Every structure is written in structure tokens, then in C-alpha cells.
C-alpha positions as CSV (number, residue, x, y, z in Angstrom):
1,M,1.8,43.8,273.7
2,L,3.4,46.3,271.5
3,I,2.4,50.0,271.7
4,L,3.2,51.8,268.5
5,R,3.1,55.6,268.5
6,D,5.3,56.4,265.5
7,P,6.0,54.8,262.1
8,E,9.5,53.9,262.9
9,S,8.3,51.6,265.7
10,V,6.8,49.0,263.2
11,A,10.3,47.4,262.9
12,C,9.7,45.6,266.2
13,I,6.7,43.6,264.7
14,A,8.0,40.1,263.9
15,D,5.3,39.0,261.6
16,G,5.9,40.5,258.1
17,D,2.2,40.5,257.1
18,V,1.2,42.3,260.3
19,R,4.1,44.7,260.0
20,D,3.1,45.5,256.4
21,L,-0.5,46.3,257.4
22,V,0.6,48.6,260.3
23,E,3.1,50.4,258.0
24,Q,0.3,50.9,255.5
25,R,-2.0,52.3,258.2
26,F,0.7,54.7,259.4
27,M,1.1,55.9,255.7
28,D,-2.6,56.3,255.4
29,L,-2.8,58.4,258.5
30,S,0.1,60.6,257.4
31,A,-0.9,61.0,253.7
32,D,-2.0,64.7,254.2
33,D,0.3,65.7,257.1
34,D,2.9,64.3,259.5
35,Y,1.7,61.5,261.7
36,D,1.0,62.8,265.2
37,P,-0.1,60.2,267.9
38,D,-1.8,63.0,269.9
39,I,-4.0,63.7,266.9
40,N,-4.1,60.4,265.0
41,G,-4.0,57.9,267.9
42,Y,-1.8,54.9,268.2
43,F,-1.6,51.1,267.5
44,I,-1.6,48.2,269.9
45,V,-0.4,44.8,268.6
46,V,-1.5,42.0,270.7
47,E,1.2,39.4,271.4
48,P,0.7,35.8,272.4
49,F,-0.3,35.4,276.0
50,D,-1.4,39.0,276.4
51,G,-4.5,39.1,278.6
52,V,-7.5,40.9,277.2
53,D,-7.9,42.7,280.5
54,A,-4.4,44.2,280.0
55,V,-5.3,45.3,276.4
56,E,-8.5,46.8,277.7
57,S,-6.6,48.6,280.5
58,E,-3.9,49.9,278.1
59,S,-6.4,51.1,275.5
60,G,-9.2,52.2,277.7
61,C,-11.5,50.4,275.3
62,P,-14.0,47.7,276.3
63,I,-13.3,44.8,274.0
64,L,-15.2,41.9,275.6
65,H,-17.7,44.1,277.4
66,S,-20.5,46.3,276.4
67,Y,-20.6,49.9,277.5
68,L,-24.0,49.6,279.0
69,G,-25.2,46.8,281.2
70,N,-21.9,45.1,281.6
71,A,-22.8,42.3,279.2
72,R,-19.8,40.3,278.2
73,F,-19.1,38.6,274.9
74,G,-21.1,35.4,274.8
75,D,-24.1,37.0,276.6
76,P,-27.0,37.6,274.2
77,R,-27.2,41.2,275.4
78,F,-23.6,41.8,274.4
79,T,-23.1,44.6,271.8
80,P,-19.5,45.3,270.6
81,V,-18.2,48.8,270.9
82,F,-15.5,49.0,268.2
83,E,-16.1,51.1,265.2
84,V,-14.6,48.7,262.7
85,L,-13.4,45.1,262.9
86,E,-11.8,43.8,259.7
87,E,-10.3,40.4,259.0
88,H,-7.0,40.2,257.1
89,A,-5.1,37.1,256.2
90,A,-2.7,37.2,259.2
91,C,-4.7,39.3,261.7
92,Y,-7.8,41.2,262.7
93,E,-7.8,45.0,262.8
94,M,-10.1,46.5,265.5
95,V,-10.6,50.3,265.5
96,F,-12.0,52.4,268.3
97,V,-12.7,56.1,268.0
98,P,-13.2,57.3,271.6
99,S,-14.3,60.8,270.7
100,D,-15.5,63.0,267.9
101,G,-12.0,63.8,266.5
102,D,-9.6,61.9,264.3
103,F,-8.0,60.2,267.3
104,G,-8.3,56.4,267.1
105,I,-6.9,53.4,268.8
106,V,-6.2,50.5,266.4
107,I,-5.8,47.1,268.0
108,I,-4.1,44.4,265.8
109,I,-4.9,40.9,266.8
110,P,-2.7,38.4,265.0
111,K,-4.0,34.9,264.2
112,Q,-1.3,33.2,266.1
113,D,-1.0,30.4,268.7
114,G,-1.1,31.8,272.2
115,V,-3.4,34.8,271.4
116,D,-6.4,34.7,273.7
117,P,-9.0,32.3,272.2
118,E,-11.9,34.3,273.4
119,L,-10.6,37.4,271.7
120,L,-10.1,35.4,268.5
121,S,-13.6,34.0,268.8
122,L,-15.0,37.6,269.1
123,C,-13.1,38.6,266.1
124,A,-14.2,35.6,264.0
125,E,-17.8,36.3,264.9
126,Y,-17.9,40.0,264.2
127,A,-15.2,40.8,261.7
128,E,-16.0,41.9,258.1
129,P,-13.5,40.9,255.3
130,A,-11.0,43.7,254.6
131,P,-11.8,45.4,251.3
């Protein structure tokens, strides 16, 4: 997985459409002031063969689990925790805001072979089309 904490780091994203989206989000977050990962948060780009457990561990965000009751995706009691999940042509964009401030964790899930199929299923089920 790629952990991106500054706008210059987007150069390491191989997929041009995903790179363009992340560049745009960095610009959006720094429109009024310089981007600061301690204030604005950071991005995680899931790569093929990354385990969801590793992404959850890195982000501290429950992706396939509910906060309450330990229901897992697929269980009828499962309730997703993300704030926003948007579908783009090349990827999904999952946003978590773990507190009341502006700090957010954005997880980009490319629509690529090798990306965890359960994660892609969750995204396909819950994502809204990007505006």
C-alpha cells in the first residue's frame, strides 16, 4: 500500500487516473492554505495483494467491520463506518473522519486485478457515483 502525506508523493502512483484523482484531492485540501498532513490527514492507495487487515491496521479505520457488535461485511447487522464512499471510473474513494476536526483518512481502492475481492464487493455495494 502507498501512504501519501504530501502532494509530491503522488508521483509514485502508477495508474494515471488514480494519480490525477489524488492530485486533485491534495489541491482541494490546500486551496485555502498549505497542505498539512497533521491537520488535513493523509491518503492510502491500496495496491494489489494488500490485505484488508493491513489497511485497517495502518489507517485505524474499520473497513469490513462495524464499530459496534463486531458485525462483518456480509452479516445483515453490518453497518459501514466510512463517511463517504464514491465510485470513480478507475477506483473507489473511501473517506473516514475519525474526529470532529478536518483530519481525514482517504483510502483509494483501485479497480485492478489483485485487489481484495471482498473489499471491491463492499465498495460496489455501498458506493455512490462521484459527482
